[in-house]
N, C-alpha and C positions, 0 to 999 in steps of 0.2 A: 504494500499500499504506502510506503514511503516513496518510491520511486515514480509510483502515478503521480501521488499529489504533487512532487518538484517539477515533474514534467508539466502539468496540467499550470502550475502557477508561473515557469517560465516562458509561455504559451498565452497567459491572460498579460504579464507585464502591465502597461501603463497604460495600456487600448482597452476600448471597449468591447469585451467580449462576453460571451453568452455559452456557458456550457451544457450540451444537451446530453442527456444519459439514454439513451436504447433497452426500454424495457418493457415486460407483459405488462407492467404494472404505470404504465403510461397513460396520456391521455390519447389516444386513438388519431395517427396521422390519417385526415383528410384535407379536402382542399381548400377547406376553411384555414386550418393547423396553417398549413404555405403559407397562404393570402396576410393572416396576418403575421407573420415571419417577413410576410415580401412589404407590409406596406404598414404597421408601428415599429417594428423595432428598426431601434437605429444603431445598432449592434455595429461591430464594425468587423467582428471576428463572429464565426459560431466554430467550437470545438465544440467535437461529435465523440460523444463514448458510446464504445462497446462491449459489452460485456461478452462473457463468453463461459458459457454451461452453467453455471450454479449465479450467475452477475459478479457485480462489485462487492466493494465493504460496504458496510450502509451508514458507518462514519464520512466518509468519498462524499457517497449518494447528498446527507446531510449537510456537510462542510465546503461543498465544491458546486452542485449540479444545482442549474438554474430551473429547467426543464427534463420532467419527461416524456419522453414518445411509446408509444406503440405500435404496430402495425398491426395491430389485431387480434381478439383473443384465440389466440394458439401459440404452445412457447416452438424456439428454432434454436438451432448449438449455440446464435451468439448474435448481437446487436450490427451483425456485418451490413445485413441484407435489406436492414428497417433503413440506416444508417445509407445506403446506397441511395432506395428506393424517396429521402427525405431529400438529396443533395440534385439528384437528377432532377424531383419536380419543380426544387429553388430554381437550379440555374437554366432549366429550360425558360426564365424568363429573363434574364440576362441577356441586358444589349446583343447580337450578334449572334444569339446562341438557335434562336430560329430564322430562317430564312427573312417570314415572314411575321413579324411582330403582332398581327392580327388575328394568325392563326393561331393565337393560343385564347382570344378572346369569344370562339365559336366554337367552343369542341367541348364535350364532358364535364356538367359540377360550373362551366363559367357560362351558361345558361339558364336562364330561370323563367320559370311565371308565376304571378301573384307570390312572388318570393321566394317559391320550391326550385331546387334546383333538377337542371334536365342533361337525358345523354346525349350527345350528340346525335345526330344525324346517321343516318346509312356512302357509303361512299364506295366509289363505283370507280371503276381505270378502264384501260384499252383491253379488247376491245369491245366495239357497244352492245355486241354480240357472239356468249364466249359459251360453245355447247349447247345453244337455245335459251339459255338465261341472257339475258335483255336488259340493257340501261334503262330505267325508267322513261319513256317519253321526255317528260317536262325537262329531264334535265338535260337532253339534247335539243331544247328547242331554244335554247339564247335569252329568255324572256327573263332576266334578272328578279321582274320582279315577283313572277310566280314559284320560279327556284326558288327563292328567298322562303316564302312561303311554305311550300311542299318541306325543303326542312325543318321546317319548325314543327308544322304536322306534324312529321316522321318522329321529331326526338319528343315530342308531346308523347306519341303513339307506345316507343320503344320503350322510353320509360313507366310509363304505365304499362307494362308487356312485362319489362325482363326489372325493373329497380320499382314497385310500386310505393314502396318505403320513403321514397326520397321524395312525393307528391303530401306524404301526412304534413 
């Protein structure tokens, strides 16, 4: 434990830092959690702590950890995968990560109706007909207003069918 504490303290230094420990006891990682870190945290550094097998010493958690985050109600052998998921979800919002910043504005959990989060609409690629499975005609029409309406309707229908809990 002594080495871990000394290492974390050396990272914190005079900089504003936040220490995050990934454990089953933490707040469940969601897009809202990520958005909170993106919008309200002014920390210059996030220090991600990954326990292994039985976790880390409770004294370390009480003395140095600011937040605990969980990936869900299951147990992994370590915190590396939750930390990776968290980092990826944060990094995709950094300038230059995505080709088009607007892309992240219209994906699952970024869309909403009456304050409820929606899943993203289905996506299609070329060719327009693959072994009898066709891209919906509306998407080939070039009518952006109708395409936008179709996408919203599909998002709502997919959410009702696959994740009705999001609409409650």
